[in-house]
N, C-alpha and C positions, 0 to 999 in steps of 0.2 A: 174510793177504794177503802173498804173497811179494815179495821185493825187486824183481824184474823188473816185476811189475805196478805196484808202488808208484812205481817210477822213471818208468814210462810216464804214470801219473796226474800225478805232480809236473811233468813236462814239459808236459803239456797244460794244467795249471793256470797255468803261466807264460805259455803261449801265449794264453790267453783273459783273463788278468789277474784270476782269481778263485781263492781257496784254499778248499777245502771243509773244513768242520769234521767232517762225516761222509763219509769216503771211500767208504762203501758206496753212496751216491747216484750218485757219478760213475762208479764201477766198473760199476754196473748200466746207466747211460746209455751207456757205451762198449761194452757187451757185446751182440753180435748173437746171435740165437737159434741160429745154426749153431754158435757157440762153446759156448753153454750145452748144446746137445745132446751135444757131445763131452766136456764137463766137467760132469757131472750135478749138481754141488753149487752152481752159481752161477746167479743170476737174470739175465734178459736184459731188453732195453729197451722191449718193446712196451707194457707198462702205463705206463711213463713217457712214451712217445710220445703215448698217449691224453691224459694230463694236460697235457703240453706244448702240444698242439694248442689246448686251451682257454685256457691261460695266454697263449700267443702271440696268440690271437684277441682277448682283452680288452685286451692291451697295444696292439696295432695299432689296434683300434677306438677306444680312449681317445685315442690320439695323433691320429688323423684327425679325431675329433669336436672336439678342442680346437684343432687347427691348420688345418683346412679348413672354416671356419665358413660358407662360402657354398655349399657343395656339398649337394645334396639327398640323401636317404637312398639312392636308387638308385645314384648315382654313388659314394657312400661304400662301398657294398657291393661294387661292381665293383673299386674301388681296393684294398680289403682283400683280396679274392680274388686279385688279381694279386700282392700283396705276400706273402701266406702260401702261395702255390701251391708245389707240389713243386719246380718248376724254380728258383724264387727261393731256396728254402731250401737246395737242393743247391749253388747258386752260392756262397752265404755259407759253407756247410760247407767247400767247397773252399778258400775264402780263408783259413780258419783251419786248413787241413790236417787236418780232422777224421778223414778216412779213415786217415791214418797212425797214429792213436792208438787205433783201434778193435780190439776182440778178435773175430776172425772164425774160423770153422771152416776146416779145411784145404780143403774143397771150395769154399767161398765165396771163400776167398783165391785159389785157383787160377783161378777163373772171373772174376776182376776185381772182386770185391765192394767193394773199397775205393774204387772210382771210380763205382759204380753210383748213379744219381740217386736212386732210391727209398730205398736204404739210407742214403745221406748225409742226405736230407731227414728221414727218420724219426729218425735219430740226433740231428740238430740239435734237433728238437722234444723229444727225451728230455733233452738237455743243458739246455734251458730249464726243464723240469720239475725236474731235479735241483737247479738253482740256486734255484728257487722253494721247494722243500722244505727246502733247506739254509739259505737266507738270507732268504727271504721275497720278496714281490712286487716291492719296490723294487730289489733286486739283480737279479732276473730282468728287470725293465724296463730297467735300466741296460745289461745285457748285450745285450738285443734291439736297443735303439735305437742302441747303439754299433756293433754289427756289421751291422745291416741299414739303416744310414743311407743308403747309396748306392742300395739297392733301393727304399727308400721315396721318396727324392727323384726317381729316374728314373720311378717309377710315377706320382707326382703330376704330373710334367711331361709325361707321355704318351710317354716315350721307350722303353718296353718293349712289345714285342709277343710273344705266346705262340703264335699260330696259325702255326706254321712251315710247315705244308702249304700253306696259302693263299699265304703269302709266296713260297714256292718256285715255286708254279704261276704267280704273277704275274711273278716274276723271269724264268722261262723263256719264258713266252708272249710277253714283250716282245722276245724274240730270234728267234722263228720258230715253226714248227709243232712241237708237242710231244705225245708220248704218255707220260704219267707213270704208272708202275705201282709199287705197293708189294707186295712178295712176302714171305710168311712163310717164313723159312728153317729155323727150328728152335724147339722149345719145351723148356725145361729146368725141372727141379724138380717137386715133388709138386703134386697138383691144387690144394691150398689155398694154394700159394705159387709159382705158375708164373712163369717169365720167358720172354717172347716175343722172338725174334730176327727183326728185319725188315730188308729191303734195299729201296732205292728206285732205280728205273731210269728213264731218260729215253731214249725211242727205243731201248730194249733195251741202253742203256749204264749200267752200275752207277755211281752217283754218291754214294751214301751208305748208311750202315747204323746200326743202333741197337737197343737192347733196352728193355723196360719190363714192368711188371706186367700190362698189358693190350695188346691189339693196337693200340688207338688211341694209347696212350702210346708204343709202339715206333715207330709211324709218325711221330709228331711228332719223336721223337729222331732218327730216320733222316733226316727232312727237314731238321732243324737241322744235322746232319752234312753233308748235301749242300750246304746254303747256305754253310757254312764252307769246304768244299772248292772251291766255285765262286769264293768271294771270295779264296781263296788261289791261284787261277790254274788250276783244273781246266779243261781245254780241252774244250768241248762243241760239236760241229758240228751245227747244226740247219738244217732246210729253211727257206728264206725264205717 
């Protein structure tokens, strides 16, 4: 492991407050497949992501079971899904600046991979798995509950919504007559790992854009971008 890689790992360890005994786990967790493809000798984080998804699920399930004693099974399931969804995980990943420490291929780097929701969410799950393998479930639990505290609290209090398309439609319909259209602008990447680029228009005016692993995800991301733009003062003139 060269000095540059080790320095990057050391900085990330300080960021999250956990020091790995086996640096190989965290190196793998921070390595995207695009980097591995360009550097044939290193492992990438997809297998850790698989494990991290399950570890995260049991940690959140255990927390909700013990702390939300009056909620029925159906409500607990909805809460857990909201907490462990890709959007939530990517938000937490951004808070710990995870993208800055990842190892990406040149193409993925150039296309904005460090800020892509799917890449950040997957890497966050891989980090959870790497801590679990290195230190055990208790350390993984401490990491998850420390960094996901706000997401868990907001979800339990019902302050988080995820259906940005519906929210955008309701927001705009309250202002006047609207025709909302989502247009697929581009598709990038191989068939097994496509990224869809979407834009959203209201009465033929571009108000937001986004990308995702599926067309539905890209629509949600573009709707979220539109909501943000409107809240930041984007002027949209609609018919009464």
